[in-house]
C-alpha atoms as a printed R data frame, in Angstrom:
    type eleno elety resid chain resno       x       y       z
1   ATOM     1    CA   MET     A     1 102.420 100.208 147.206
2   ATOM     2    CA   THR     A     2 101.790 102.197 151.520
3   ATOM     3    CA   GLN     A     3 101.830 106.094 151.745
4   ATOM     4    CA   ASP     A     4 104.935 105.271 154.484
5   ATOM     5    CA   GLN     A     5 106.428 104.102 151.160
6   ATOM     6    CA   GLN     A     6 109.628 106.691 150.381
7   ATOM     7    CA   VAL     A     7 110.257 108.727 147.371
8   ATOM     8    CA   HIS     A     8 112.770 110.181 146.423
9   ATOM     9    CA   VAL     A     9 114.077 112.936 143.871
10  ATOM    10    CA   ILE     A    10 116.892 115.512 142.539
11  ATOM    11    CA   ILE     A    11 117.494 118.537 144.534
12  ATOM    12    CA   ASP     A    12 120.249 120.982 142.950
13  ATOM    13    CA   ASN     A    13 123.126 121.508 144.841
14  ATOM    14    CA   ARG     A    14 123.055 125.183 145.502
15  ATOM    15    CA   GLU     A    15 120.062 124.095 147.689
16  ATOM    16    CA   ARG     A    16 121.752 123.844 151.026
17  ATOM    17    CA   LYS     A    17 118.743 124.420 153.494
18  ATOM    18    CA   LEU     A    18 116.407 122.276 152.318
19  ATOM    19    CA   MET     A    19 119.169 119.757 151.776
20  ATOM    20    CA   GLU     A    20 119.211 120.029 155.565
21  ATOM    21    CA   LEU     A    21 115.880 119.644 155.744
22  ATOM    22    CA   LEU     A    22 115.646 116.784 153.525
23  ATOM    23    CA   ASP     A    23 117.982 114.844 155.557
24  ATOM    24    CA   LYS     A    24 115.856 114.940 158.590
25  ATOM    25    CA   ARG     A    25 113.253 113.022 156.115
26  ATOM    26    CA   LYS     A    26 115.243 109.903 155.113
27  ATOM    27    CA   ASP     A    27 112.235 107.694 156.695
28  ATOM    28    CA   LYS     A    28 110.039 109.455 154.100
29  ATOM    29    CA   ILE     A    29 111.274 111.204 151.296
30  ATOM    30    CA   SER     A    30 115.547 110.273 149.713
31  ATOM    31    CA   TYR     A    31 117.467 113.163 147.499
32  ATOM    32    CA   GLU     A    32 120.200 113.539 144.588
33  ATOM    33    CA   SER     A    33 122.550 116.852 145.241
34  ATOM    34    CA   LYS     A    34 122.927 117.992 141.160
35  ATOM    35    CA   GLN     A    35 123.666 121.217 139.836
36  ATOM    36    CA   LEU     A    36 120.285 121.164 137.359
37  ATOM    37    CA   ASP     A    37 120.438 123.957 134.850
38  ATOM    38    CA   VAL     A    38 116.263 123.832 135.135
39  ATOM    39    CA   ALA     A    39 114.485 124.200 137.698
40  ATOM    40    CA   ASP     A    40 115.424 123.488 142.080
41  ATOM    41    CA   ILE     A    41 113.513 120.048 143.017
42  ATOM    42    CA   VAL     A    42 113.301 117.249 139.638
43  ATOM    43    CA   ILE     A    43 109.777 114.928 141.424
44  ATOM    44    CA   SER     A    44 109.689 113.035 138.097
45  ATOM    45    CA   GLU     A    45 110.713 113.086 134.138
46  ATOM    46    CA   ASN     A    46 107.271 115.123 133.869
47  ATOM    47    CA   THR     A    47 107.878 117.002 137.268
48  ATOM    48    CA   ALA     A    48 109.916 119.483 138.418
49  ATOM    49    CA   ILE     A    49 109.805 123.139 140.705
50  ATOM    50    CA   GLU     A    50 111.161 125.637 141.387
51  ATOM    51    CA   ARG     A    51 111.779 127.511 144.722
52  ATOM    52    CA   LYS     A    52 111.682 131.133 145.972
53  ATOM    53    CA   THR     A    53 111.237 132.320 148.670
54  ATOM    54    CA   GLY     A    54 109.790 135.448 149.313
55  ATOM    55    CA   ALA     A    55 112.415 138.011 148.839
56  ATOM    56    CA   ASP     A    56 114.214 136.281 146.125
57  ATOM    57    CA   PHE     A    57 110.501 136.146 144.561
58  ATOM    58    CA   ILE     A    58 110.243 139.786 144.018
59  ATOM    59    CA   GLY     A    59 113.970 140.116 143.688
60  ATOM    60    CA   SER     A    60 113.571 138.335 140.137
61  ATOM    61    CA   ILE     A    61 111.372 140.424 139.121
62  ATOM    62    CA   MET     A    62 112.921 142.693 139.407
63  ATOM    63    CA   ASP     A    63 116.059 141.701 137.461
64  ATOM    64    CA   ASN     A    64 113.994 140.491 134.343
65  ATOM    65    CA   ARG     A    65 114.572 136.581 135.746
66  ATOM    66    CA   LEU     A    66 111.779 135.000 135.867
67  ATOM    67    CA   PHE     A    67 109.194 134.207 133.664
68  ATOM    68    CA   GLU     A    68 112.471 132.683 131.691
69  ATOM    69    CA   GLN     A    69 113.126 131.085 134.413
70  ATOM    70    CA   LEU     A    70 109.934 129.662 134.365
71  ATOM    71    CA   ILE     A    71 109.691 129.654 131.001
72  ATOM    72    CA   ARG     A    72 112.509 127.508 130.774
73  ATOM    73    CA   LEU     A    73 110.843 125.792 133.335
74  ATOM    74    CA   GLN     A    74 107.923 124.383 130.957
75  ATOM    75    CA   ASP     A    75 110.004 123.967 127.903
76  ATOM    76    CA   VAL     A    76 111.794 121.374 130.100
77  ATOM    77    CA   TYR     A    77 109.082 120.160 131.873
78  ATOM    78    CA   LYS     A    78 104.979 118.617 130.929
79  ATOM    79    CA   ASN     A    79 104.212 120.062 134.912
80  ATOM    80    CA   ALA     A    80 105.780 123.013 136.231
81  ATOM    81    CA   ILE     A    81 105.729 123.867 139.800
82  ATOM    82    CA   LEU     A    82 106.215 127.199 141.681
83  ATOM    83    CA   ILE     A    83 107.401 126.855 145.376
84  ATOM    84    CA   LEU     A    84 106.639 130.568 146.521
85  ATOM    85    CA   GLU     A    85 107.960 130.656 150.664
86  ATOM    86    CA   GLY     A    86 107.675 133.152 152.945
87  ATOM    87    CA   LEU     A    87 105.570 135.499 150.757
88  ATOM    88    CA   ASN     A    88 105.099 137.721 153.640
89  ATOM    89    CA   ASP     A    89 104.083 141.546 155.283
90  ATOM    90    CA   ASP     A    90 107.223 142.198 155.769
91  ATOM    91    CA   VAL     A    91 108.803 141.419 152.765
92  ATOM    92    CA   PHE     A    92 105.937 143.082 151.016
93  ATOM    93    CA   GLU     A    93 107.275 146.156 153.536
94  ATOM    94    CA   SER     A    94 111.084 145.828 152.652
95  ATOM    95    CA   THR     A    95 110.507 145.804 148.900
96  ATOM    96    CA   GLY     A    96 109.247 148.732 148.013
97  ATOM    97    CA   MET     A    97 107.673 147.497 145.694
98  ATOM    98    CA   ASN     A    98 103.514 147.979 144.738
99  ATOM    99    CA   ILE     A    99 101.777 145.449 145.682
100 ATOM   100    CA   ASN     A   100  99.513 145.834 142.852
101 ATOM   101    CA   ALA     A   101 102.509 144.783 140.148
102 ATOM   102    CA   ILE     A   102 103.895 141.822 142.749
103 ATOM   103    CA   TYR     A   103  99.645 140.490 142.333
104 ATOM   104    CA   GLY     A   104 100.174 140.760 138.808
105 ATOM   105    CA   VAL     A   105 103.281 139.087 138.247
106 ATOM   106    CA   LEU     A   106 101.314 136.656 140.145
107 ATOM   107    CA   ALA     A   107  98.615 136.618 138.139
108 ATOM   108    CA   LYS     A   108 100.336 136.176 135.155
109 ATOM   109    CA   VAL     A   109 102.282 133.358 136.114
110 ATOM   110    CA   SER     A   110  99.508 131.030 136.857
111 ATOM   111    CA   TYR     A   111  96.315 132.285 134.462
112 ATOM   112    CA   VAL     A   112  98.478 132.980 130.742
113 ATOM   113    CA   LEU     A   113 101.573 131.049 131.636
114 ATOM   114    CA   GLY     A   114  99.789 127.992 132.837
115 ATOM   115    CA   VAL     A   115 102.456 127.252 136.084
116 ATOM   116    CA   ALA     A   116 100.983 125.791 139.607
117 ATOM   117    CA   VAL     A   117 102.124 128.688 142.118
118 ATOM   118    CA   ILE     A   118 101.604 127.164 145.668
119 ATOM   119    CA   PRO     A   119 101.917 128.724 148.902
120 ATOM   120    CA   THR     A   120 103.880 128.415 151.727
121 ATOM   121    CA   ARG     A   121 105.011 129.515 155.533
122 ATOM   122    CA   ASN     A   122 108.454 128.402 155.193
123 ATOM   123    CA   LEU     A   123 110.963 125.541 154.768
124 ATOM   124    CA   GLU     A   124 109.485 123.239 156.438
125 ATOM   125    CA   ASP     A   125 106.540 123.749 154.725
126 ATOM   126    CA   THR     A   126 107.623 123.515 151.229
127 ATOM   127    CA   VAL     A   127 109.719 120.269 152.414
128 ATOM   128    CA   ILE     A   128 106.078 118.999 153.498
129 ATOM   129    CA   VAL     A   129 104.634 119.811 149.818
130 ATOM   130    CA   ILE     A   130 107.462 118.418 148.056
131 ATOM   131    CA   GLU     A   131 107.214 114.582 149.029
132 ATOM   132    CA   ARG     A   132 103.071 115.169 148.658
133 ATOM   133    CA   ILE     A   133 103.719 115.605 145.197
134 ATOM   134    CA   ALA     A   134 107.141 113.350 145.005
135 ATOM   135    CA   TYR     A   135 104.165 110.803 146.087
136 ATOM   136    CA   ARG     A   136 102.161 111.263 143.853
137 ATOM   137    CA   GLU     A   137 104.218 111.713 140.990
138 ATOM   138    CA   GLN     A   138 106.039 108.348 141.500
139 ATOM   139    CA   VAL     A   139 104.001 106.177 144.122
140 ATOM   140    CA   LYS     A   140 100.405 106.580 142.612
141 ATOM   141    CA   LYS     A   141 100.889 107.145 138.979
142 ATOM   142    CA   GLY     A   142 104.220 105.474 138.587
143 ATOM   143    CA   SER     A   143 106.602 108.343 137.433
144 ATOM   144    CA   SER     A   144 110.135 107.722 137.770
145 ATOM   145    CA   VAL     A   145 112.860 110.253 138.404
146 ATOM   146    CA   MET     A   146 115.975 109.019 136.857
147 ATOM   147    CA   SER     A   147 114.562 107.422 134.501
148 ATOM   148    CA   ARG     A   148 112.820 108.600 130.392
149 ATOM   149    CA   SER     A   149 111.137 105.698 128.653
150 ATOM   150    CA   ALA     A   150 108.470 105.734 125.629
151 ATOM   151    CA   PRO     A   151 104.791 105.497 125.473
152 ATOM   152    CA   LYS     A   152 103.646 103.302 123.496
153 ATOM   153    CA   GLY     A   153 101.669 104.235 120.093
154 ATOM   154    CA   MET     A   154 104.053 107.078 119.533
155 ATOM   155    CA   SER     A   155 104.417 107.692 115.725
156 ATOM   156    CA   LYS     A   156 108.033 106.935 114.267
157 ATOM   157    CA   LYS     A   157 107.975 111.193 114.386
158 ATOM   158    CA   GLU     A   158 106.746 111.473 117.827
159 ATOM   159    CA   ARG     A   159 109.412 109.015 119.389
160 ATOM   160    CA   ARG     A   160 111.666 111.764 117.444
161 ATOM   161    CA   SER     A   161 111.133 114.226 119.060
162 ATOM   162    CA   PHE     A   162 111.380 111.836 122.473
163 ATOM   163    CA   ILE     A   163 114.520 111.260 122.033
164 ATOM   164    CA   ILE     A   164 115.780 114.588 121.383
165 ATOM   165    CA   GLU     A   165 113.808 115.809 124.649
166 ATOM   166    CA   GLY     A   166 116.568 114.122 126.795
167 ATOM   167    CA   LEU     A   167 118.981 117.686 124.904
168 ATOM   168    CA   ILE     A   168 120.057 120.095 127.977
169 ATOM   169    CA   ASP     A   169 117.285 122.687 128.369
170 ATOM   170    CA   SER     A   170 115.142 121.073 126.061
171 ATOM   171    CA   GLY     A   171 111.854 120.015 126.728
172 ATOM   172    CA   PRO     A   172 108.163 117.959 124.169
173 ATOM   173    CA   LYS     A   173 107.937 122.102 122.657
174 ATOM   174    CA   LYS     A   174 111.721 122.735 121.486
175 ATOM   175    CA   ALA     A   175 112.404 118.708 120.739
176 ATOM   176    CA   LYS     A   176 109.089 119.349 117.918
177 ATOM   177    CA   ILE     A   177 110.213 122.475 116.915
178 ATOM   178    CA   LEU     A   178 114.452 120.592 115.704
179 ATOM   179    CA   ILE     A   179 111.967 117.533 114.848
180 ATOM   180    CA   ASP     A   180 109.744 119.348 111.851
181 ATOM   181    CA   ARG     A   181 113.319 122.132 110.878
182 ATOM   182    CA   PHE     A   182 115.811 118.797 111.018
183 ATOM   183    CA   LYS     A   183 113.282 115.849 110.443
184 ATOM   184    CA   THR     A   184 115.441 113.172 112.759
185 ATOM   185    CA   PRO     A   185 117.628 113.327 115.177
186 ATOM   186    CA   TYR     A   186 121.090 112.680 113.429
187 ATOM   187    CA   LYS     A   187 120.534 116.599 111.406
188 ATOM   188    CA   VAL     A   188 119.668 118.185 114.856
189 ATOM   189    CA   ILE     A   189 122.752 117.030 116.568
190 ATOM   190    CA   GLU     A   190 124.757 117.761 113.199
191 ATOM   191    CA   ALA     A   191 123.280 121.316 113.112
192 ATOM   192    CA   ILE     A   192 123.976 122.088 116.397
193 ATOM   193    CA   LYS     A   193 127.178 120.593 116.173
194 ATOM   194    CA   ASN     A   194 127.580 123.138 112.807
195 ATOM   195    CA   THR     A   195 126.604 125.483 114.794
196 ATOM   196    CA   GLU     A   196 129.445 128.182 116.320
197 ATOM   197    CA   ILE     A   197 128.885 130.321 119.198
198 ATOM   198    CA   LEU     A   198 130.290 134.462 118.534
199 ATOM   199    CA   TYR     A   199 132.240 135.611 120.980
200 ATOM   200    CA   THR     A   200 133.365 139.369 121.867
201 ATOM   201    CA   ARG     A   201 136.800 140.611 121.440
202 ATOM   202    CA   THR     A   202 136.755 140.186 125.211
203 ATOM   203    CA   GLY     A   203 135.696 135.901 125.527
204 ATOM   204    CA   ASN     A   204 132.430 136.375 126.364
205 ATOM   205    CA   PRO     A   205 129.902 134.608 124.267
206 ATOM   206    CA   LYS     A   206 127.498 137.222 122.458
207 ATOM   207    CA   GLY     A   207 124.791 134.509 119.693
208 ATOM   208    CA   ILE     A   208 125.644 132.236 117.072
209 ATOM   209    CA   ASN     A   209 126.030 131.464 113.918
210 ATOM   210    CA   GLY     A   210 125.172 128.637 112.207
211 ATOM   211    CA   PRO     A   211 122.239 126.124 111.346
212 ATOM   212    CA   LEU     A   212 119.843 126.592 114.314
213 ATOM   213    CA   LYS     A   213 120.411 130.896 113.858
214 ATOM   214    CA   LYS     A   214 116.393 131.613 112.723
215 ATOM   215    CA   LEU     A   215 115.019 128.887 115.300
216 ATOM   216    CA   GLN     A   216 113.637 131.167 118.060
217 ATOM   217    CA   GLY     A   217 114.786 130.419 121.794
218 ATOM   218    CA   PHE     A   218 117.723 128.848 121.052
219 ATOM   219    CA   GLY     A   219 120.616 131.103 121.588
220 ATOM   220    CA   TRP     A   220 124.475 129.541 122.430
221 ATOM   221    CA   LYS     A   221 123.175 128.580 126.123
222 ATOM   222    CA   PHE     A   222 121.697 125.736 124.639
223 ATOM   223    CA   VAL     A   223 124.458 125.079 122.001
224 ATOM   224    CA   GLN     A   224 127.525 125.330 124.276
225 ATOM   225    CA   LYS     A   225 126.023 122.603 127.144
226 ATOM   226    CA   ASN     A   226 125.305 120.717 124.306
227 ATOM   227    CA   LYS     A   227 127.541 120.457 121.875
228 ATOM   228    CA   GLU     A   228 130.039 119.852 125.421
229 ATOM   229    CA   ILE     A   229 127.260 116.671 126.018
230 ATOM   230    CA   LEU     A   230 127.693 115.707 122.674
231 ATOM   231    CA   PHE     A   231 131.003 115.909 121.976
232 ATOM   232    CA   GLY     A   232 133.031 116.645 124.757
233 ATOM   233    CA   LYS     A   233 133.550 119.981 123.904
234 ATOM   234    CA   THR     A   234 132.977 122.790 122.504
235 ATOM   235    CA   SER     A   235 134.103 124.490 119.617
236 ATOM   236    CA   THR     A   236 137.132 127.082 118.912
237 ATOM   237    CA   GLN     A   237 135.677 130.584 119.725
238 ATOM   238    CA   LYS     A   238 135.293 132.808 116.973
239 ATOM   239    CA   THR     A   239 134.783 136.109 117.338
240 ATOM   240    CA   LEU     A   240 131.723 138.896 115.837
241 ATOM   241    CA   ASP     A   241 134.453 140.897 114.341
242 ATOM   242    CA   ASP     A   242 135.613 137.898 112.161
243 ATOM   243    CA   LEU     A   243 132.256 137.140 110.130
């Protein structure tokens, strides 16, 4: 394999400017556009990237989105990466957020959560980083961006967890929790089926009731998305006042 070999990534379909730049580098990197539930760029079955501009990074701190997004990324992908694009003096001066607080959050992301943080100057630099990571994953390691294959030597329990990792918004951590609780993939799917989404009188989802209710990290979004993929539709709405 040569360093000129083309790599392939999956890009969230809202990343328009990123795709425009990738169109100019088709000899090096191709992409597929999808609406992704987790991550902005999927590099391989193990690696994905959350991309944030400096302003978006500050905004996600202020509205409490950042850690939720990164924890979900870690739940699904073994290698979670944050590309921080253009966090410069202009961003610091325009946000009004204390610089100590900003670096405190960055320290927590990298040191506490263990998410790799890669700073870039601009979108052009970000494309280079994406290409280099994809090359290491797909060419040097031979990982696939599209398929998941169970490693040899897995125990029966590990294989059961591996099956459940294929659920939406799942991953090794959540799969282990589900298999520890319900024992088999069949019973996990049955538990999802029998978990009801609760709605307010105005039709907004507020929570769940059923087998998954007492498990931490499994909310109505997880249930709704996986019911749709497993059964084609969600269950009949039930309001909190019906219970």
